[in-house]
N, C-alpha and C positions, 0 to 999 in steps of 0.2 A: 149207250151207244146212240140214243136217240137224237141228243142235242150234237152228237157229234157228226150225226147225218146232216142235221139242220146247217151246221157250219160249214159242211162239204157241200154246199149248193144241191142237197137232196139227194147226192151218192154214199149209200151205205159200204163202207170199207172194214175189214175185221181190223179190230183195235188191238195195240200192242204198246207193252211198255217199252220195248226194243227201238231204238233209232236205226231206221231203213232208208237208205237213198232213194228205192223207188217203190211205191207201193202196187199191189196187184190190182187189177181194174175191179173196181166194184159195180155194184148192182144201183141203179137209179130207182130210188121209191119215191121220190118226190119231185115233182118239179122244179125247176130253177126260180120261178116266179113266185110258186108256193115257199120256197125255201127262204127267200127275200123277204116275203111279207111275214113269215116268221120271226126273223131276224130283228125286222122292223119293230114288230111286236114286244119282243125279249128286250129290245133296247128301252122301249115306253115304259114298261114295269120300272127299269133301275132309274129312268128318270125320273117318275111320277112316285114309286113306295119304296123301290129297294135303293134308296140312295146311299145307304153305308156300302153299297158295291160299287161305287164308282170310283174310278182310278182317273187322277188328273191327267190330262193330256189324250186319253183314248176313249175311243166307243165302246160301250159295254152292254152286253146284253143279257138276263138271265131271268130264273124264275125262283120264288121263295116257296117254301113249304114249312107248314108246321103241324105236326102229328102227336096224336096220345100213344101213348107206349100200352101195347096189348099185352096183357099175360091173361091171368083167369078171367081178369074184368079189364075194362079202361080204366088206367089211372087218371084223376084231374089235377093231377100234379105233378105226373112225369110225362116230359113230350121229348120228342126231337126235333131242332131245329135245322132246317136243309135249305141250303142255296145251289144251285146249279148254273154256272155263267159262261159266257163266252166273250171271249176278247181277239182282236178288238174286231168288233162287229163291220167295218168296213172292209176288212179282209181277214177273217177269221183265222187265227194261229193255234189257239190252245182253248178247251173245256175243262173246266175245273168244278168237281162236284163235293161241297162240302157238307158233313153230317156232323151235328153236334148232338151227343147222345146225354138227355136228361141236363140241360143248362142250366147253372145256379144262379139265382139271384131273381129278382124281379121280371127280367127280358126273358123271352123264350121263343119267340117268334123267328123263323127263318131270315126275314130282313134285318132283324136285331141282332142276333148272335150269329149267324152263319156268314151272312152277306158280307160284313168286315172282314172275316178270315178270308172268303174270297179274294177281296181286293187286295190283301197284303201277299198271299201266294201269287196273284194274278199278275201284279205288279212287279214283283221280283223276275217272275217268268218270264215276261215279257222283254224285261231288261236285258234279262240272261242271254235270250234268244236273239236281241241286237234288233227287235222289233221297233221300228221308228215310230214315235207318237202320231196321233192323228192331226192332220191339218183343222182344228176346230174354231 
């Protein structure tokens, strides 16, 4: 819900999978300026390091994550790859979180494994919602 709050200009709403016409008023937990600053920072992550999250025609922001899986001990070989993204940054409409449990192969970082899955899901979702591409 933190990323949804950033995308919503700093206003925290209750999250729902149900499509509703009108949201109940939310609570402001971040200033609009802080929210905009965070959006621009998340966009820089995608432009500089999580390039596999980029979507042609849209400004995208997000954050990668990679974590060792904890059991009795942390495993050197078992990871979770994570990417949480917001699109489009210019007028946020969606937040998508991708977690890949124990990715196979040589790549296991969030920017390598989870970011391209985000791009695929977000790209299709933006088109399904009829969100016009940014004028980049």
